[in-house]
PATORNU-298401 format. One line per 5 residues: number of its first residue (from 1); their letters; for each residue y negated, x, z of C-alpha. Coordinates in Angstrom, 1 decimal, decimal comma. Example, Ala and Ser with C-alpha at 12.3 -4.5 7.8 and 13.67 -1.06 7.14 Angstrom:
2
1> as> 4,5/12,3/7,8  1,1/13,7/7,1
% end
This chain:
70
1> mkkiv> 13,3/1,9/-2,7  16,8/1,1/-1,6  17,4/4,7/-0,4  14,1/4,8/1,5  15,0/1,6/3,4
6> ltaki> 18,6/2,8/4,0  17,5/6,2/5,3  14,9/4,6/7,6  17,5/2,2/9,0  20,0/5,1/9,6
11> lecvl> 17,3/7,1/11,4  16,2/3,9/13,3  12,6/4,4/12,0  9,8/2,2/10,9  7,7/2,9/7,8
16> fipel> 4,0/3,7/7,9  1,8/2,7/5,0  -1,4/4,8/5,5  -3,5/3,1/2,8  -3,0/-0,3/4,4
21> kliid> -2,9/1,1/8,0  0,3/-0,8/8,4  3,6/-0,2/10,2  6,5/-2,1/8,8  10,2/-2,5/9,6
26> askie> 12,6/-0,8/7,3  13,3/-3,8/5,0  13,2/-4,2/1,3  11,1/-7,3/1,5  8,4/-5,7/3,7
31> lesai> 8,3/-2,5/1,6  8,0/-4,6/-1,6  5,2/-6,6/0,0  3,3/-3,4/1,0  3,7/-1,9/-2,4
36> snsra> 2,5/-5,1/-4,1  -0,6/-5,0/-1,9  -1,4/-1,3/-2,7  -4,2/0,1/-4,8  -1,6/1,3/-7,3
41> asyvn> -0,4/-2,2/-7,8  -4,0/-3,5/-8,2  -4,6/-0,8/-10,9  -1,4/-1,6/-12,7  -2,1/-5,4/-12,7
46> npnrf> -5,6/-5,1/-13,9  -7,1/-1,6/-14,5  -10,5/-2,9/-15,7  -11,0/-5,1/-12,6  -9,8/-2,2/-10,3
51> nndii> -12,2/0,2/-11,9  -15,1/-2,3/-11,7  -14,4/-3,0/-8,0  -14,4/0,7/-7,3  -17,8/1,1/-9,0
56> knnit> -19,2/-2,1/-7,4  -18,1/-1,3/-3,9  -18,6/2,5/-4,2  -15,1/3,2/-3,1  -14,1/6,8/-3,4
61> spcnl> -11,0/7,1/-1,2  -8,3/4,9/0,4  -10,1/5,3/3,7  -13,2/3,6/2,3  -11,0/0,9/0,8
66> tskig> -9,3/0,1/4,1  -12,6/0,1/6,0  -14,0/-2,5/3,5  -10,8/-4,6/3,7  -10,5/-4,5/7,5
% end
């Protein structure tokens, strides 16, 4: 993560998180926050709830997830 942030800063870039439809500044705090709000983090934190939510909400792709969130 440190190398991603450093590279983005050197290139004067922002980071795009497609799953969350989010553009963030190249900072460790913002990247950590985006990662902690990702589907991957949700799965790691509670796989059963994650799977049940997918079944309950009929979510099949990140696009469906973001449309239900937003």
